[in-house]
C-alpha positions as CSV (number, residue, x, y, z in Angstrom):
1,M,101.5,231.4,142.1
2,K,100.4,229.3,139.2
3,P,101.1,225.8,138.1
4,L,103.8,225.1,135.6
5,S,102.5,222.6,133.0
6,A,104.0,219.2,133.4
7,S,104.7,219.2,129.7
8,H,106.7,222.4,129.8
9,P,110.3,221.7,129.1
10,L,111.4,223.6,132.2
11,A,109.2,221.4,134.5
12,G,111.0,218.2,133.4
13,A,114.4,219.9,133.5
14,L,113.7,221.1,137.1
15,R,112.7,217.6,138.2
16,R,115.9,216.2,136.6
17,L,118.1,218.8,138.3
18,L,116.4,218.4,141.7
19,G,116.5,214.6,141.4
20,A,120.3,214.8,140.7
21,A,120.7,217.1,143.7
22,A,118.7,214.8,146.0
23,G,120.3,211.5,144.9
24,S,117.8,208.8,144.1
25,R,114.7,210.6,145.5
26,P,112.6,211.8,142.5
27,A,111.3,215.4,142.5
28,P,107.5,215.7,142.9
29,P,105.5,216.1,139.6
30,E,103.6,219.3,140.6
31,V,105.5,222.6,140.2
32,Q,104.1,226.0,141.1
33,V,105.8,229.1,139.6
34,E,105.8,232.7,140.9
35,P,107.7,235.7,139.4
36,L,109.8,237.6,141.8
37,P,110.6,241.3,141.5
38,S,113.9,241.8,139.8
39,S,115.7,243.6,137.0
40,R,115.9,240.2,135.2
41,Q,113.5,237.3,135.0
42,V,113.6,235.5,138.4
43,L,111.1,232.8,139.2
44,R,110.4,230.9,142.4
45,F,109.5,227.3,141.8
46,T,107.6,225.5,144.6
47,F,107.0,221.8,144.8
48,P,103.9,221.7,147.1
49,E,104.1,217.9,147.7
50,N,107.2,218.2,149.8
51,D,107.2,222.0,150.5
52,Y,110.5,222.5,148.7
53,T,111.3,225.8,146.9
54,V,114.0,226.8,144.5
55,V,114.8,230.1,142.7
56,G,115.8,230.4,139.1
57,K,117.5,233.4,137.4
58,F,117.2,233.5,133.7
59,F,119.4,234.8,130.8
60,A,117.8,237.3,128.4
61,A,120.0,235.6,125.7
62,Y,122.5,232.8,125.7
63,P,125.4,232.7,125.1
64,P,125.7,235.8,127.3
65,R,126.8,239.0,125.6
66,A,124.8,241.8,127.4
67,A,126.2,243.0,130.7
68,A,123.3,241.6,132.8
69,D,123.8,238.1,131.2
70,L,127.6,238.2,131.7
71,S,126.9,239.2,135.3
72,L,124.6,236.1,135.7
73,A,127.3,233.9,134.2
74,R,129.8,235.3,136.8
75,E,127.3,234.8,139.6
76,Y,127.0,231.1,138.7
77,E,130.8,230.8,138.7
78,N,130.9,232.6,142.1
79,Y,128.5,230.1,143.6
80,R,130.6,227.2,142.2
81,Q,133.6,228.7,144.2
82,L,131.7,228.8,147.5
83,P,133.0,225.4,148.7
84,A,136.6,226.3,148.0
85,L,136.1,229.5,150.1
86,G,134.6,227.5,153.0
87,L,131.1,229.1,152.6
88,A,129.2,226.0,151.7
89,N,130.0,223.9,154.7
90,G,126.5,223.3,156.0
91,Q,126.2,226.6,157.9
92,R,123.7,227.9,155.3
93,L,125.8,231.0,154.7
94,A,124.7,231.1,151.1
95,P,122.0,229.3,149.1
96,R,123.0,225.9,147.7
97,L,123.7,225.9,144.0
98,L,121.6,223.3,142.2
99,G,122.8,223.9,138.6
100,R,121.8,225.7,135.4
101,L,120.2,225.0,132.1
102,P,121.5,227.5,129.5
103,G,119.6,225.8,126.7
104,L,116.4,226.8,128.5
105,S,117.9,230.2,129.5
106,L,118.1,229.2,133.1
107,G,121.4,230.7,134.2
108,L,121.3,229.8,137.9
109,L,119.1,227.5,140.1
110,L,119.4,227.9,143.8
111,E,117.7,226.4,146.8
112,A,115.4,229.0,148.3
113,V,116.3,230.5,151.6
114,P,113.3,230.3,153.9
115,G,111.9,233.5,155.4
116,P,111.0,237.0,154.1
117,D,113.3,238.9,151.7
118,L,114.9,242.0,153.1
119,D,112.9,244.2,150.9
120,Q,109.7,242.7,152.4
121,L,110.9,243.5,155.9
122,I,111.8,247.1,154.9
123,Q,108.4,247.5,153.3
124,A,106.6,246.1,156.4
125,A,108.6,248.5,158.7
126,A,107.9,251.5,156.5
127,Q,104.2,250.9,155.9
128,Q,103.1,249.1,159.1
129,G,105.8,250.0,161.7
130,A,107.0,246.4,161.9
131,W,110.5,247.3,163.1
132,Q,111.4,244.3,165.2
133,P,111.3,241.8,162.2
134,L,113.4,244.3,160.2
135,E,115.9,244.6,163.0
136,H,116.2,240.8,163.3
137,G,116.7,240.5,159.5
138,L,119.4,243.2,159.6
139,E,121.1,241.5,162.5
140,K,121.3,238.3,160.5
141,L,122.6,240.2,157.5
142,A,125.2,241.9,159.7
143,R,126.4,238.5,161.0
144,L,126.7,237.1,157.5
145,L,128.7,240.1,156.3
146,A,130.9,239.8,159.4
147,I,131.7,236.2,158.4
148,F,132.5,237.2,154.9
149,H,134.7,240.1,155.9
150,S,136.6,238.3,158.6
151,R,137.9,235.7,156.1
152,P,141.6,235.8,155.2
153,A,142.4,238.2,152.3
154,P,142.9,236.6,148.9
155,V,146.5,235.9,147.9
156,S,146.1,237.7,144.6
157,P,145.4,241.5,144.5
158,V,141.8,242.5,144.1
159,A,140.8,245.1,141.4
160,S,138.7,247.8,142.9
161,D,137.0,249.0,139.7
162,P,134.6,246.1,139.3
163,A,133.7,246.2,143.0
164,L,133.0,249.9,142.8
165,A,130.9,249.5,139.6
166,Y,128.9,246.8,141.4
167,L,128.4,249.1,144.4
168,D,127.2,251.9,142.0
169,K,124.7,249.4,140.5
170,L,123.4,248.4,143.9
171,L,123.0,252.1,144.9
172,A,121.0,252.8,141.8
173,Q,118.7,249.9,142.4
174,L,118.2,251.0,146.0
175,Q,117.4,254.5,144.9
176,A,114.9,253.3,142.3
């Protein structure tokens, strides 16, 4: 992790977004930044003063034209729909959307979910035999997927081609 300069435009913008999300409480001035492994630029921002962490996903170019950028724009809209789907009711089923700043290429800013990522758990199990944390993580994922898949079906029909294309993308990422 390295500090994000207080004069960097993103530092001020993050403080404004977080201040708006927290009401009148100002965001702390110090911001640490850490790149996360991803097919796009994804950064974890930590505010050490209050141990608060957010994750930002960035556009390669805005307005979005490339498939990855269009996908990020759709992801933002999907997060905006979570309350209408009953998935943002305080149960922490999904990270809380804090906003976006397209002028700074920030396509999505989310509250970080505490704990290790699933890929870290898989790596620890494969390299160190740490199977119990992986099993616990997979159980949590299974419960989340069960909640998602036990919801009522949408009124309008769902097109299968985009969903299958997304599954192909996930499979290619997992194979890589």
